[in-house]
PDB file of N, H, CA, C and O in Angstrom:
ATOM      1  N   MET A   1       0.630  -1.026   0.097  1.00  0.00           N
ATOM      2  CA  MET A   1       0.006  -0.006   0.034  1.00  0.00           C
ATOM      3  C   MET A   1       0.784   1.209  -0.159  1.00  0.00           C
ATOM      4  O   MET A   1       0.714   2.120  -0.983  1.00  0.00           O
ATOM      5  N   GLY A   2       1.666   0.931   0.987  1.00  0.00           N
ATOM      6  H   GLY A   2       1.724   0.191   1.657  1.00  0.00           H
ATOM      7  CA  GLY A   2       2.771   2.357   0.968  1.00  0.00           C
ATOM      8  C   GLY A   2       3.277   2.673   2.410  1.00  0.00           C
ATOM      9  O   GLY A   2       3.432   1.818   3.282  1.00  0.00           O
ATOM     10  N   THR A   3       3.536   4.124   2.564  1.00  0.00           N
ATOM     11  H   THR A   3       3.410   4.818   1.856  1.00  0.00           H
ATOM     12  CA  THR A   3       3.909   4.295   3.841  1.00  0.00           C
ATOM     13  C   THR A   3       2.516   4.968   4.795  1.00  0.00           C
ATOM     14  O   THR A   3       1.379   5.235   4.407  1.00  0.00           O
ATOM     15  N   LEU A   4       3.317   5.141   6.560  1.00  0.00           N
ATOM     16  H   LEU A   4       4.241   4.924   6.875  1.00  0.00           H
ATOM     17  CA  LEU A   4       2.110   5.229   7.340  1.00  0.00           C
ATOM     18  C   LEU A   4       2.014   6.916   7.116  1.00  0.00           C
ATOM     19  O   LEU A   4       1.400   7.477   8.023  1.00  0.00           O
ATOM     20  N   LYS A   5       2.430   7.629   6.251  1.00  0.00           N
ATOM     21  H   LYS A   5       2.928   7.173   5.514  1.00  0.00           H
ATOM     22  CA  LYS A   5       2.825   8.982   6.203  1.00  0.00           C
ATOM     23  C   LYS A   5       1.476   9.232   4.842  1.00  0.00           C
ATOM     24  O   LYS A   5       1.070  10.390   4.746  1.00  0.00           O
ATOM     25  N   GLU A   6       0.937   8.326   4.010  1.00  0.00           N
ATOM     26  H   GLU A   6       1.267   7.385   4.088  1.00  0.00           H
ATOM     27  CA  GLU A   6       0.195   8.431   3.186  1.00  0.00           C
ATOM     28  C   GLU A   6      -1.334   7.906   3.689  1.00  0.00           C
ATOM     29  O   GLU A   6      -2.293   8.187   2.971  1.00  0.00           O
ATOM     30  N   VAL A   7      -1.490   7.327   4.628  1.00  0.00           N
ATOM     31  H   VAL A   7      -0.710   7.099   5.211  1.00  0.00           H
ATOM     32  CA  VAL A   7      -2.724   6.812   5.258  1.00  0.00           C
ATOM     33  C   VAL A   7      -3.541   8.064   5.471  1.00  0.00           C
ATOM     34  O   VAL A   7      -3.052   9.157   5.755  1.00  0.00           O
ATOM     35  N   LYS A   8      -4.737   7.830   5.321  1.00  0.00           N
ATOM     36  H   LYS A   8      -5.134   6.942   5.090  1.00  0.00           H
ATOM     37  CA  LYS A   8      -5.606   9.049   5.569  1.00  0.00           C
ATOM     38  C   LYS A   8      -6.457   8.856   7.019  1.00  0.00           C
ATOM     39  O   LYS A   8      -6.704   7.849   7.683  1.00  0.00           O
ATOM     40  N   CYS A   9      -6.738  10.054   7.175  1.00  0.00           N
ATOM     41  H   CYS A   9      -6.538  10.872   6.636  1.00  0.00           H
ATOM     42  CA  CYS A   9      -7.332   9.671   8.799  1.00  0.00           C
ATOM     43  C   CYS A   9      -8.725   8.599   8.786  1.00  0.00           C
ATOM     44  O   CYS A   9      -9.594   8.526   7.917  1.00  0.00           O
ATOM     45  N   GLY A  10      -8.631   8.009   9.744  1.00  0.00           N
ATOM     46  H   GLY A  10      -7.925   8.069  10.450  1.00  0.00           H
ATOM     47  CA  GLY A  10      -9.998   7.423   9.922  1.00  0.00           C
ATOM     48  C   GLY A  10      -9.669   5.851   9.736  1.00  0.00           C
ATOM     49  O   GLY A  10     -10.429   4.932  10.041  1.00  0.00           O
ATOM     50  N   GLU A  11      -8.105   5.708   9.051  1.00  0.00           N
ATOM     51  H   GLU A  11      -7.487   6.455   8.803  1.00  0.00           H
ATOM     52  CA  GLU A  11      -8.062   4.167   8.433  1.00  0.00           C
ATOM     53  C   GLU A  11      -7.456   3.311   9.397  1.00  0.00           C
ATOM     54  O   GLU A  11      -6.990   3.625  10.492  1.00  0.00           O
ATOM     55  N   THR A  12      -7.522   2.115   8.821  1.00  0.00           N
ATOM     56  H   THR A  12      -7.901   1.860   7.932  1.00  0.00           H
ATOM     57  CA  THR A  12      -6.814   0.993   9.987  1.00  0.00           C
ATOM     58  C   THR A  12      -5.868   0.353   8.984  1.00  0.00           C
ATOM     59  O   THR A  12      -6.199  -0.009   7.855  1.00  0.00           O
ATOM     60  N   VAL A  13      -4.492   0.240   9.590  1.00  0.00           N
ATOM     61  H   VAL A  13      -4.223   0.534  10.507  1.00  0.00           H
ATOM     62  CA  VAL A  13      -3.862  -0.299   8.522  1.00  0.00           C
ATOM     63  C   VAL A  13      -2.849  -1.556   9.358  1.00  0.00           C
ATOM     64  O   VAL A  13      -2.984  -1.524  10.581  1.00  0.00           O
ATOM     65  N   THR A  14      -1.965  -2.531   8.875  1.00  0.00           N
ATOM     66  H   THR A  14      -1.855  -2.558   7.881  1.00  0.00           H
ATOM     67  CA  THR A  14      -1.332  -3.031   9.432  1.00  0.00           C
ATOM     68  C   THR A  14       0.269  -2.814   8.760  1.00  0.00           C
ATOM     69  O   THR A  14       0.632  -2.531   7.618  1.00  0.00           O
ATOM     70  N   VAL A  15       1.135  -3.125  10.207  1.00  0.00           N
ATOM     71  H   VAL A  15       0.841  -3.354  11.134  1.00  0.00           H
ATOM     72  CA  VAL A  15       2.577  -2.564   9.472  1.00  0.00           C
ATOM     73  C   VAL A  15       2.838  -3.645   8.798  1.00  0.00           C
ATOM     74  O   VAL A  15       2.378  -4.729   9.158  1.00  0.00           O
ATOM     75  N   SER A  16       3.672  -3.504   7.641  1.00  0.00           N
ATOM     76  H   SER A  16       4.046  -2.623   7.349  1.00  0.00           H
ATOM     77  CA  SER A  16       4.619  -4.915   7.039  1.00  0.00           C
ATOM     78  C   SER A  16       5.776  -5.008   7.025  1.00  0.00           C
ATOM     79  O   SER A  16       6.363  -6.082   6.889  1.00  0.00           O
ATOM     80  N   LYS A  17       6.534  -3.481   7.215  1.00  0.00           N
ATOM     81  H   LYS A  17       6.057  -2.609   7.325  1.00  0.00           H
ATOM     82  CA  LYS A  17       7.968  -3.483   7.339  1.00  0.00           C
ATOM     83  C   LYS A  17       7.979  -1.977   8.003  1.00  0.00           C
ATOM     84  O   LYS A  17       7.252  -0.984   7.964  1.00  0.00           O
ATOM     85  N   ILE A  18       9.494  -2.453   8.777  1.00  0.00           N
ATOM     86  H   ILE A  18      10.085  -3.260   8.809  1.00  0.00           H
ATOM     87  CA  ILE A  18       9.814  -1.033   9.463  1.00  0.00           C
ATOM     88  C   ILE A  18      11.443  -0.312   9.011  1.00  0.00           C
ATOM     89  O   ILE A  18      12.447  -0.484   9.701  1.00  0.00           O
ATOM     90  N   ASN A  19      11.418   0.528   7.679  1.00  0.00           N
ATOM     91  H   ASN A  19      10.602   0.668   7.118  1.00  0.00           H
ATOM     92  CA  ASN A  19      12.644   0.725   7.477  1.00  0.00           C
ATOM     93  C   ASN A  19      13.717   1.949   8.062  1.00  0.00           C
ATOM     94  O   ASN A  19      13.362   2.702   8.969  1.00  0.00           O
ATOM     95  N   GLY A  20      14.707   2.015   7.592  1.00  0.00           N
ATOM     96  H   GLY A  20      14.996   1.404   6.856  1.00  0.00           H
ATOM     97  CA  GLY A  20      15.655   2.639   8.915  1.00  0.00           C
ATOM     98  C   GLY A  20      16.691   1.537   9.346  1.00  0.00           C
ATOM     99  O   GLY A  20      16.966   0.493   8.755  1.00  0.00           O
ATOM    100  N   SER A  21      17.184   2.018  10.498  1.00  0.00           N
ATOM    101  H   SER A  21      16.961   2.866  10.978  1.00  0.00           H
ATOM    102  CA  SER A  21      18.470   1.284  10.389  1.00  0.00           C
ATOM    103  C   SER A  21      18.671   1.929  12.106  1.00  0.00           C
ATOM    104  O   SER A  21      18.031   2.888  12.538  1.00  0.00           O
ATOM    105  N   GLY A  22      19.558   1.256  12.787  1.00  0.00           N
ATOM    106  H   GLY A  22      20.079   0.477  12.437  1.00  0.00           H
ATOM    107  CA  GLY A  22      20.330   1.743  14.206  1.00  0.00           C
ATOM    108  C   GLY A  22      19.307   1.993  15.608  1.00  0.00           C
ATOM    109  O   GLY A  22      18.688   1.178  16.292  1.00  0.00           O
ATOM    110  N   ALA A  23      19.419   3.356  15.689  1.00  0.00           N
ATOM    111  H   ALA A  23      19.921   4.018  15.133  1.00  0.00           H
ATOM    112  CA  ALA A  23      18.654   3.909  16.949  1.00  0.00           C
ATOM    113  C   ALA A  23      16.983   4.089  16.682  1.00  0.00           C
ATOM    114  O   ALA A  23      16.054   3.721  17.403  1.00  0.00           O
ATOM    115  N   ILE A  24      16.945   4.955  15.076  1.00  0.00           N
ATOM    116  H   ILE A  24      17.699   5.254  14.491  1.00  0.00           H
ATOM    117  CA  ILE A  24      15.981   5.106  14.891  1.00  0.00           C
ATOM    118  C   ILE A  24      14.605   4.022  14.668  1.00  0.00           C
ATOM    119  O   ILE A  24      13.449   4.126  15.079  1.00  0.00           O
ATOM    120  N   LYS A  25      15.327   2.873  13.772  1.00  0.00           N
ATOM    121  H   LYS A  25      16.266   2.789  13.438  1.00  0.00           H
ATOM    122  CA  LYS A  25      14.380   1.708  14.088  1.00  0.00           C
ATOM    123  C   LYS A  25      14.052   1.336  15.462  1.00  0.00           C
ATOM    124  O   LYS A  25      12.879   1.039  15.685  1.00  0.00           O
ATOM    125  N   LYS A  26      14.995   1.300  16.529  1.00  0.00           N
ATOM    126  H   LYS A  26      15.948   1.542  16.347  1.00  0.00           H
ATOM    127  CA  LYS A  26      15.120   0.743  17.647  1.00  0.00           C
ATOM    128  C   LYS A  26      13.963   1.775  18.412  1.00  0.00           C
ATOM    129  O   LYS A  26      13.164   1.322  19.232  1.00  0.00           O
ATOM    130  N   ARG A  27      13.987   2.719  18.155  1.00  0.00           N
ATOM    131  H   ARG A  27      14.636   3.086  17.489  1.00  0.00           H
ATOM    132  CA  ARG A  27      13.113   3.679  18.652  1.00  0.00           C
ATOM    133  C   ARG A  27      11.916   3.596  18.533  1.00  0.00           C
ATOM    134  O   ARG A  27      11.273   3.746  19.572  1.00  0.00           O
ATOM    135  N   ILE A  28      11.091   3.307  17.149  1.00  0.00           N
ATOM    136  H   ILE A  28      11.614   3.185  16.305  1.00  0.00           H
ATOM    137  CA  ILE A  28      10.014   3.024  16.925  1.00  0.00           C
ATOM    138  C   ILE A  28       9.534   1.745  17.226  1.00  0.00           C
ATOM    139  O   ILE A  28       8.349   1.626  17.539  1.00  0.00           O
ATOM    140  N   MET A  29      10.415   0.580  17.172  1.00  0.00           N
ATOM    141  H   MET A  29      11.377   0.677  16.918  1.00  0.00           H
ATOM    142  CA  MET A  29       9.942  -0.357  18.003  1.00  0.00           C
ATOM    143  C   MET A  29       9.673  -0.490  19.101  1.00  0.00           C
ATOM    144  O   MET A  29       9.033  -1.450  19.532  1.00  0.00           O
ATOM    145  N   ASP A  30      10.029   0.281  19.658  1.00  0.00           N
ATOM    146  H   ASP A  30      10.549   1.060  19.309  1.00  0.00           H
ATOM    147  CA  ASP A  30      10.282   0.510  21.576  1.00  0.00           C
ATOM    148  C   ASP A  30       8.812   0.999  21.832  1.00  0.00           C
ATOM    149  O   ASP A  30       8.099   0.676  22.781  1.00  0.00           O
ATOM    150  N   MET A  31       8.516   1.805  20.839  1.00  0.00           N
ATOM    151  H   MET A  31       9.095   2.067  20.068  1.00  0.00           H
ATOM    152  CA  MET A  31       6.994   2.746  20.636  1.00  0.00           C
ATOM    153  C   MET A  31       5.761   1.383  20.529  1.00  0.00           C
ATOM    154  O   MET A  31       4.563   1.643  20.639  1.00  0.00           O
ATOM    155  N   GLY A  32       6.178   0.190  20.340  1.00  0.00           N
ATOM    156  H   GLY A  32       7.151  -0.021  20.250  1.00  0.00           H
ATOM    157  CA  GLY A  32       5.151  -0.998  20.317  1.00  0.00           C
ATOM    158  C   GLY A  32       4.734  -0.778  18.373  1.00  0.00           C
ATOM    159  O   GLY A  32       3.640  -1.162  17.959  1.00  0.00           O
ATOM    160  N   ILE A  33       5.527  -0.289  17.643  1.00  0.00           N
ATOM    161  H   ILE A  33       6.416   0.023  17.980  1.00  0.00           H
ATOM    162  CA  ILE A  33       5.472  -0.210  16.371  1.00  0.00           C
ATOM    163  C   ILE A  33       5.868  -1.499  16.124  1.00  0.00           C
ATOM    164  O   ILE A  33       6.975  -1.656  16.639  1.00  0.00           O
ATOM    165  N   THR A  34       5.470  -2.533  15.558  1.00  0.00           N
ATOM    166  H   THR A  34       4.571  -2.405  15.140  1.00  0.00           H
ATOM    167  CA  THR A  34       6.226  -3.846  14.901  1.00  0.00           C
ATOM    168  C   THR A  34       5.548  -4.201  13.854  1.00  0.00           C
ATOM    169  O   THR A  34       4.532  -3.586  13.530  1.00  0.00           O
ATOM    170  N   LYS A  35       5.965  -5.143  13.237  1.00  0.00           N
ATOM    171  H   LYS A  35       6.790  -5.642  13.501  1.00  0.00           H
ATOM    172  CA  LYS A  35       5.603  -6.054  11.931  1.00  0.00           C
ATOM    173  C   LYS A  35       4.335  -6.468  12.705  1.00  0.00           C
ATOM    174  O   LYS A  35       4.266  -6.800  13.888  1.00  0.00           O
ATOM    175  N   GLY A  36       3.141  -6.363  11.605  1.00  0.00           N
ATOM    176  H   GLY A  36       3.196  -6.093  10.644  1.00  0.00           H
ATOM    177  CA  GLY A  36       2.148  -7.186  12.430  1.00  0.00           C
ATOM    178  C   GLY A  36       1.200  -6.728  12.735  1.00  0.00           C
ATOM    179  O   GLY A  36       0.079  -7.150  12.451  1.00  0.00           O
ATOM    180  N   VAL A  37       1.577  -5.370  13.644  1.00  0.00           N
ATOM    181  H   VAL A  37       2.488  -5.027  13.874  1.00  0.00           H
ATOM    182  CA  VAL A  37       0.523  -4.959  14.252  1.00  0.00           C
ATOM    183  C   VAL A  37      -0.519  -3.517  13.774  1.00  0.00           C
ATOM    184  O   VAL A  37      -0.297  -2.734  12.851  1.00  0.00           O
ATOM    185  N   ASP A  38      -1.526  -3.511  14.620  1.00  0.00           N
ATOM    186  H   ASP A  38      -1.706  -4.147  15.371  1.00  0.00           H
ATOM    187  CA  ASP A  38      -2.487  -2.763  13.579  1.00  0.00           C
ATOM    188  C   ASP A  38      -2.211  -1.151  13.933  1.00  0.00           C
ATOM    189  O   ASP A  38      -1.750  -0.797  15.017  1.00  0.00           O
ATOM    190  N   ILE A  39      -2.467  -0.478  13.146  1.00  0.00           N
ATOM    191  H   ILE A  39      -2.842  -0.766  12.265  1.00  0.00           H
ATOM    192  CA  ILE A  39      -2.664   1.066  13.562  1.00  0.00           C
ATOM    193  C   ILE A  39      -3.707   1.548  12.943  1.00  0.00           C
ATOM    194  O   ILE A  39      -4.133   1.234  11.831  1.00  0.00           O
ATOM    195  N   PHE A  40      -4.213   2.509  13.868  1.00  0.00           N
ATOM    196  H   PHE A  40      -3.867   2.764  14.771  1.00  0.00           H
ATOM    197  CA  PHE A  40      -5.101   3.491  13.531  1.00  0.00           C
ATOM    198  C   PHE A  40      -4.836   4.765  13.515  1.00  0.00           C
ATOM    199  O   PHE A  40      -4.336   5.456  14.402  1.00  0.00           O
ATOM    200  N   VAL A  41      -5.299   5.136  12.155  1.00  0.00           N
ATOM    201  H   VAL A  41      -5.705   4.575  11.434  1.00  0.00           H
ATOM    202  CA  VAL A  41      -4.940   6.995  12.456  1.00  0.00           C
ATOM    203  C   VAL A  41      -5.876   7.319  12.986  1.00  0.00           C
ATOM    204  O   VAL A  41      -6.963   6.748  12.908  1.00  0.00           O
ATOM    205  N   ARG A  42      -5.590   8.428  13.707  1.00  0.00           N
ATOM    206  H   ARG A  42      -4.707   8.892  13.770  1.00  0.00           H
ATOM    207  CA  ARG A  42      -7.090   9.264  14.400  1.00  0.00           C
ATOM    208  C   ARG A  42      -6.671  10.545  14.202  1.00  0.00           C
ATOM    209  O   ARG A  42      -7.070  11.246  15.131  1.00  0.00           O
ATOM    210  N   LYS A  43      -6.071  11.127  13.436  1.00  0.00           N
ATOM    211  H   LYS A  43      -5.747  10.557  12.681  1.00  0.00           H
ATOM    212  CA  LYS A  43      -5.703  12.765  13.369  1.00  0.00           C
ATOM    213  C   LYS A  43      -4.164  13.051  12.672  1.00  0.00           C
ATOM    214  O   LYS A  43      -3.082  12.831  13.216  1.00  0.00           O
ATOM    215  N   VAL A  44      -4.409  13.639  11.230  1.00  0.00           N
ATOM    216  H   VAL A  44      -5.288  13.818  10.788  1.00  0.00           H
ATOM    217  CA  VAL A  44      -3.483  14.183  10.832  1.00  0.00           C
ATOM    218  C   VAL A  44      -3.125  15.690  10.557  1.00  0.00           C
ATOM    219  O   VAL A  44      -3.654  16.174   9.555  1.00  0.00           O
ATOM    220  N   ALA A  45      -2.440  16.365  11.178  1.00  0.00           N
ATOM    221  H   ALA A  45      -2.011  15.973  11.992  1.00  0.00           H
ATOM    222  CA  ALA A  45      -2.351  17.710  11.466  1.00  0.00           C
ATOM    223  C   ALA A  45      -2.520  18.375  10.131  1.00  0.00           C
ATOM    224  O   ALA A  45      -2.352  17.559   9.225  1.00  0.00           O
ATOM    225  N   PRO A  46      -2.770  19.474   9.747  1.00  0.00           N
ATOM    226  CA  PRO A  46      -3.000  20.278   8.173  1.00  0.00           C
ATOM    227  C   PRO A  46      -1.682  20.536   7.481  1.00  0.00           C
ATOM    228  O   PRO A  46      -1.727  20.868   6.296  1.00  0.00           O
ATOM    229  N   LEU A  47      -0.504  20.419   8.089  1.00  0.00           N
ATOM    230  H   LEU A  47      -0.467  20.149   9.051  1.00  0.00           H
ATOM    231  CA  LEU A  47       0.726  19.934   7.598  1.00  0.00           C
ATOM    232  C   LEU A  47       1.224  18.845   7.208  1.00  0.00           C
ATOM    233  O   LEU A  47       2.258  18.723   6.552  1.00  0.00           O
ATOM    234  N   GLY A  48       0.442  17.906   7.631  1.00  0.00           N
ATOM    235  H   GLY A  48      -0.398  18.005   8.165  1.00  0.00           H
ATOM    236  CA  GLY A  48       1.154  16.457   7.886  1.00  0.00           C
ATOM    237  C   GLY A  48       2.416  16.248   9.107  1.00  0.00           C
ATOM    238  O   GLY A  48       3.317  15.415   9.018  1.00  0.00           O
ATOM    239  N   ASP A  49       2.291  16.888   9.858  1.00  0.00           N
ATOM    240  H   ASP A  49       1.558  17.564   9.931  1.00  0.00           H
ATOM    241  CA  ASP A  49       3.016  16.883  10.802  1.00  0.00           C
ATOM    242  C   ASP A  49       2.581  17.214  12.221  1.00  0.00           C
ATOM    243  O   ASP A  49       2.494  18.410  12.500  1.00  0.00           O
ATOM    244  N   PRO A  50       2.324  16.403  13.061  1.00  0.00           N
ATOM    245  CA  PRO A  50       2.367  15.166  13.571  1.00  0.00           C
ATOM    246  C   PRO A  50       0.911  14.571  12.769  1.00  0.00           C
ATOM    247  O   PRO A  50      -0.048  15.074  12.184  1.00  0.00           O
ATOM    248  N   VAL A  51       1.405  13.152  13.142  1.00  0.00           N
ATOM    249  H   VAL A  51       2.184  12.744  13.617  1.00  0.00           H
ATOM    250  CA  VAL A  51       0.538  12.172  12.867  1.00  0.00           C
ATOM    251  C   VAL A  51       0.333  11.262  14.107  1.00  0.00           C
ATOM    252  O   VAL A  51       1.116  10.452  14.605  1.00  0.00           O
ATOM    253  N   GLU A  52      -1.151  11.670  14.538  1.00  0.00           N
ATOM    254  H   GLU A  52      -1.786  12.328  14.134  1.00  0.00           H
ATOM    255  CA  GLU A  52      -1.951  11.051  15.581  1.00  0.00           C
ATOM    256  C   GLU A  52      -2.283   9.668  15.543  1.00  0.00           C
ATOM    257  O   GLU A  52      -3.410   9.610  15.051  1.00  0.00           O
ATOM    258  N   ILE A  53      -1.838   8.425  15.836  1.00  0.00           N
ATOM    259  H   ILE A  53      -0.923   8.472  16.235  1.00  0.00           H
ATOM    260  CA  ILE A  53      -2.227   7.041  15.701  1.00  0.00           C
ATOM    261  C   ILE A  53      -2.567   6.298  16.958  1.00  0.00           C
ATOM    262  O   ILE A  53      -1.903   6.678  17.922  1.00  0.00           O
ATOM    263  N   THR A  54      -3.491   5.268  17.223  1.00  0.00           N
ATOM    264  H   THR A  54      -4.031   4.960  16.440  1.00  0.00           H
ATOM    265  CA  THR A  54      -3.636   4.341  17.856  1.00  0.00           C
ATOM    266  C   THR A  54      -2.904   3.389  17.697  1.00  0.00           C
ATOM    267  O   THR A  54      -2.899   3.052  16.514  1.00  0.00           O
ATOM    268  N   VAL A  55      -1.962   2.483  18.633  1.00  0.00           N
ATOM    269  H   VAL A  55      -1.967   2.757  19.594  1.00  0.00           H
ATOM    270  CA  VAL A  55      -1.125   1.331  18.327  1.00  0.00           C
ATOM    271  C   VAL A  55      -1.138   0.400  19.721  1.00  0.00           C
ATOM    272  O   VAL A  55      -0.673   0.727  20.812  1.00  0.00           O
ATOM    273  N   ARG A  56      -1.713  -0.679  19.416  1.00  0.00           N
ATOM    274  H   ARG A  56      -2.091  -0.945  18.529  1.00  0.00           H
ATOM    275  CA  ARG A  56      -1.936  -1.639  21.231  1.00  0.00           C
ATOM    276  C   ARG A  56      -2.643  -0.760  22.027  1.00  0.00           C
ATOM    277  O   ARG A  56      -2.246  -0.840  23.190  1.00  0.00           O
ATOM    278  N   GLY A  57      -3.550   0.068  21.873  1.00  0.00           N
ATOM    279  H   GLY A  57      -3.872   0.133  20.928  1.00  0.00           H
ATOM    280  CA  GLY A  57      -4.295   0.200  23.062  1.00  0.00           C
ATOM    281  C   GLY A  57      -3.790   1.750  23.438  1.00  0.00           C
ATOM    282  O   GLY A  57      -4.425   2.296  24.340  1.00  0.00           O
ATOM    283  N   TYR A  58      -2.850   2.397  22.906  1.00  0.00           N
ATOM    284  H   TYR A  58      -2.334   1.953  22.174  1.00  0.00           H
ATOM    285  CA  TYR A  58      -2.782   3.645  23.358  1.00  0.00           C
ATOM    286  C   TYR A  58      -2.466   4.737  22.018  1.00  0.00           C
ATOM    287  O   TYR A  58      -2.216   4.478  20.841  1.00  0.00           O
ATOM    288  N   GLU A  59      -2.605   6.176  22.803  1.00  0.00           N
ATOM    289  H   GLU A  59      -2.808   6.387  23.759  1.00  0.00           H
ATOM    290  CA  GLU A  59      -2.270   6.993  21.520  1.00  0.00           C
ATOM    291  C   GLU A  59      -0.944   7.638  21.506  1.00  0.00           C
ATOM    292  O   GLU A  59      -0.290   7.977  22.492  1.00  0.00           O
ATOM    293  N   LEU A  60      -0.630   7.767  20.258  1.00  0.00           N
ATOM    294  H   LEU A  60      -1.161   7.492  19.457  1.00  0.00           H
ATOM    295  CA  LEU A  60       0.842   8.194  19.824  1.00  0.00           C
ATOM    296  C   LEU A  60       1.192   8.676  19.072  1.00  0.00           C
ATOM    297  O   LEU A  60       1.187   8.039  18.018  1.00  0.00           O
ATOM    298  N   SER A  61       1.676   9.930  19.027  1.00  0.00           N
ATOM    299  H   SER A  61       1.680  10.447  19.883  1.00  0.00           H
ATOM    300  CA  SER A  61       2.052  10.955  17.658  1.00  0.00           C
ATOM    301  C   SER A  61       3.358  10.613  17.065  1.00  0.00           C
ATOM    302  O   SER A  61       4.353  10.277  17.706  1.00  0.00           O
ATOM    303  N   LEU A  62       3.269  10.727  15.796  1.00  0.00           N
ATOM    304  H   LEU A  62       2.461  10.999  15.275  1.00  0.00           H
ATOM    305  CA  LEU A  62       4.596  10.448  15.184  1.00  0.00           C
ATOM    306  C   LEU A  62       5.035  11.376  14.021  1.00  0.00           C
ATOM    307  O   LEU A  62       4.272  11.301  13.058  1.00  0.00           O
ATOM    308  N   ARG A  63       6.022  12.187  13.877  1.00  0.00           N
ATOM    309  H   ARG A  63       6.642  12.248  14.659  1.00  0.00           H
ATOM    310  CA  ARG A  63       6.815  12.849  12.921  1.00  0.00           C
ATOM    311  C   ARG A  63       6.684  12.410  11.680  1.00  0.00           C
ATOM    312  O   ARG A  63       6.942  11.234  11.422  1.00  0.00           O
ATOM    313  N   LYS A  64       6.345  13.111  10.912  1.00  0.00           N
ATOM    314  H   LYS A  64       6.136  14.066  11.123  1.00  0.00           H
ATOM    315  CA  LYS A  64       6.602  12.782   9.322  1.00  0.00           C
ATOM    316  C   LYS A  64       7.609  11.663   8.944  1.00  0.00           C
ATOM    317  O   LYS A  64       7.354  10.552   8.479  1.00  0.00           O
ATOM    318  N   ALA A  65       8.677  12.150   9.215  1.00  0.00           N
ATOM    319  H   ALA A  65       8.884  13.053   9.592  1.00  0.00           H
ATOM    320  CA  ALA A  65       9.632  11.623   8.932  1.00  0.00           C
ATOM    321  C   ALA A  65       9.718  10.129   9.529  1.00  0.00           C
ATOM    322  O   ALA A  65      10.220   9.303   8.767  1.00  0.00           O
ATOM    323  N   ASP A  66       9.301   9.680  10.776  1.00  0.00           N
ATOM    324  H   ASP A  66       8.894  10.351  11.395  1.00  0.00           H
ATOM    325  CA  ASP A  66       9.022   8.401  11.245  1.00  0.00           C
ATOM    326  C   ASP A  66       8.082   7.883  10.688  1.00  0.00           C
ATOM    327  O   ASP A  66       8.455   6.733  10.456  1.00  0.00           O
ATOM    328  N   ALA A  67       6.930   8.031  10.267  1.00  0.00           N
ATOM    329  H   ALA A  67       6.627   8.965  10.455  1.00  0.00           H
ATOM    330  CA  ALA A  67       5.859   7.963   9.596  1.00  0.00           C
ATOM    331  C   ALA A  67       6.332   7.446   8.326  1.00  0.00           C
ATOM    332  O   ALA A  67       5.613   6.463   8.145  1.00  0.00           O
ATOM    333  N   GLU A  68       6.840   7.505   7.697  1.00  0.00           N
ATOM    334  H   GLU A  68       7.425   8.304   7.844  1.00  0.00           H
ATOM    335  CA  GLU A  68       7.177   7.552   6.313  1.00  0.00           C
ATOM    336  C   GLU A  68       8.204   6.005   6.321  1.00  0.00           C
ATOM    337  O   GLU A  68       8.042   5.101   5.502  1.00  0.00           O
ATOM    338  N   MET A  69       9.005   5.993   7.179  1.00  0.00           N
ATOM    339  H   MET A  69       9.136   6.728   7.845  1.00  0.00           H
ATOM    340  CA  MET A  69       9.812   4.662   7.638  1.00  0.00           C
ATOM    341  C   MET A  69       8.890   3.422   7.517  1.00  0.00           C
ATOM    342  O   MET A  69       9.073   2.282   7.091  1.00  0.00           O
ATOM    343  N   ILE A  70       7.774   4.108   8.079  1.00  0.00           N
ATOM    344  H   ILE A  70       7.626   5.035   8.425  1.00  0.00           H
ATOM    345  CA  ILE A  70       6.819   2.559   8.439  1.00  0.00           C
ATOM    346  C   ILE A  70       5.822   2.378   7.523  1.00  0.00           C
ATOM    347  O   ILE A  70       4.836   3.080   7.301  1.00  0.00           O
ATOM    348  N   GLU A  71       6.344   0.913   6.791  1.00  0.00           N
ATOM    349  H   GLU A  71       7.145   0.342   6.971  1.00  0.00           H
ATOM    350  CA  GLU A  71       5.432   0.502   5.502  1.00  0.00           C
ATOM    351  C   GLU A  71       4.197  -0.120   5.882  1.00  0.00           C
ATOM    352  O   GLU A  71       4.272  -1.121   6.594  1.00  0.00           O
ATOM    353  N   VAL A  72       2.848   0.389   5.456  1.00  0.00           N
ATOM    354  H   VAL A  72       2.787   1.202   4.877  1.00  0.00           H
ATOM    355  CA  VAL A  72       2.045  -0.760   5.722  1.00  0.00           C
ATOM    356  C   VAL A  72       1.258  -1.030   4.438  1.00  0.00           C
ATOM    357  O   VAL A  72       1.399  -0.478   3.347  1.00  0.00           O
ATOM    358  N   GLN A  73       0.180  -2.242   4.883  1.00  0.00           N
ATOM    359  H   GLN A  73       0.065  -2.691   5.769  1.00  0.00           H
ATOM    360  CA  GLN A  73      -0.830  -2.534   4.073  1.00  0.00           C
ATOM    361  C   GLN A  73      -2.310  -2.490   4.381  1.00  0.00           C
ATOM    362  O   GLN A  73      -3.130  -2.793   3.514  1.00  0.00           O
TER     363      GLN A  73
END
């Protein structure tokens, strides 16, 4: 499908892959975003940054650059 950055408000997607390496990838995974987890996009700011999501039962805000690293389907 694409990246989390491209998902519209109100959609639910499943993580297929996390791009990036090192500390950035580890930080994303520490927030609970791992392969196979469902993500509901709650809000997207007018300029696209940040993206507010619900993952594993809690709300989380991601920068546009971080959302771009998360491939979803």
